[in-house]
Every structure is written in C-alpha cells, then in structure tokens.
C-alpha positions, 0 to 999 in steps of 0.5 A: 670706150676710148678713155678708162672706165668708170668706178661704176663702170667697172663693178656693173662689169663685174657684178655683171660676171660673177652674177651670171658664172653664178647662174649658170654655174661655168666662168666663160658665161659670166665672163662671155656675158661680160665682155658684151655688155662691153661691147654693145655699150653705147659708148663702145659703138659711138664717140661720144664726147662729153664736156666738161665746165671751163669758166662760162663755157665748156669745153670738151676733156682730155679723152675725146679731144685725144679721140679726136686727134686720133680717128682725124689722124690716125682713123683708129682710137689713141693710143696709149702714150694720148690716153696717158696726155689725156688724163695727165691733162695735157691735151686740155692746153694749146701747147699739149695738143700741138705737141701730140698733133704733131707727134702723130703725125711724125708717125707713118700712120698718119699715111691710114688716117690721109688714105681715109680721110681723101675716100670718105673726102673725095667719095671715092666708093662710089666710084665701084658704082659707076655705069658706063656704057661699053660702046664707048668706053668700053676697056673701062671696068671694075679693074680700072675703077680700083685702079683709078681710086688707087692713084687719086689716093696713092697721089693724095699722099704724095702730094701732101704727107712725102713733097708737102704740098696742099692737096688741092694741087690734086686738082693741077698737077701733072703728076700721079701714079698708075699702073697697067688697067 
C-alpha cells in the first residue's frame, strides 16, 4: 500500500484469515485468502494519493509524497527511511522533501529510475516495432533496435548523472555509447 495499514484494514484482513481458516479447517488456506485480499486491493494495485487539509487548501499527505518521490526517482516503492520520514511528518515541509530527494538522488538506485523515465519519455519501446525496408536497410535487425535503445539510455544517464549535464544535450552531443551492431 506504500503506507502502513490502518487498524480497520488490518482487522479486516485478520478476520478474513480467521474465517477462511475456520471454514476450510486449514491455516494456510486462511492466510492465502487474506493475502489475496491484500494483493487485489486497489490501494495495492494503484498508487492512490490522499489529500489532507492545510489551512483553506489541501495538500498531499506524507505517504503520498513519499510514493511520488520514490517512483519519480527510483521507479519503485518507498524504502523504510522514506516511509519513516512520512510517518514523522518530515515530508510536510519543503526542507524535508528536499532532504529526502537529495538522499534518493545520491543513491545508486537513481540510475534505474532515470533509465525507466527516459525510456518512457522518449518512447524507446517503439524501437522494437519499427519496420524498415530490407532493401534500403539490409543491416537493420532486432539486435540493432535493442542496441539503439541501450545506446540512448546510456547516453542520457551519462549526460545527466555522470557529467551533470542537461538532458537536452542529447540532441547535440557528439559523445555516445555504441557496440558492434
């Protein structure tokens, strides 16, 4: 859920496990049933964002901010430290968000998030469905398509993370990563 379960959510899962165990006479059937309700819950399948009042306006709660930060920078669920920051209210201030963003950006996991972001942003998944006329492009293949995708991602990561450049430099850079294909 990318947040702690509420008391009601936890109780309903425990009650479901207890009921299924009693009806089936099998503890593992009860656990399986309860886990199934967790894994099929909308809060597990989708990233629901919760708003909380802040004066006359609304803002995201700490857990929603934690999920946004983590998915944007790491392309995965928040780690325990980020969840602890959300629980403590540290993500309710700009300084707290900045501190956690800096921590996430200093992590080696940032490259995975960057690769995912730019693969989506540049629609690199479409490289695999391009059809080229073999008489004009006799060497074009799935291997070249895959290599092109990897070249682009390595170049963007190098520009943004290694050389601390601007991702727009990808349009003019003369440096890239290539392999034989």
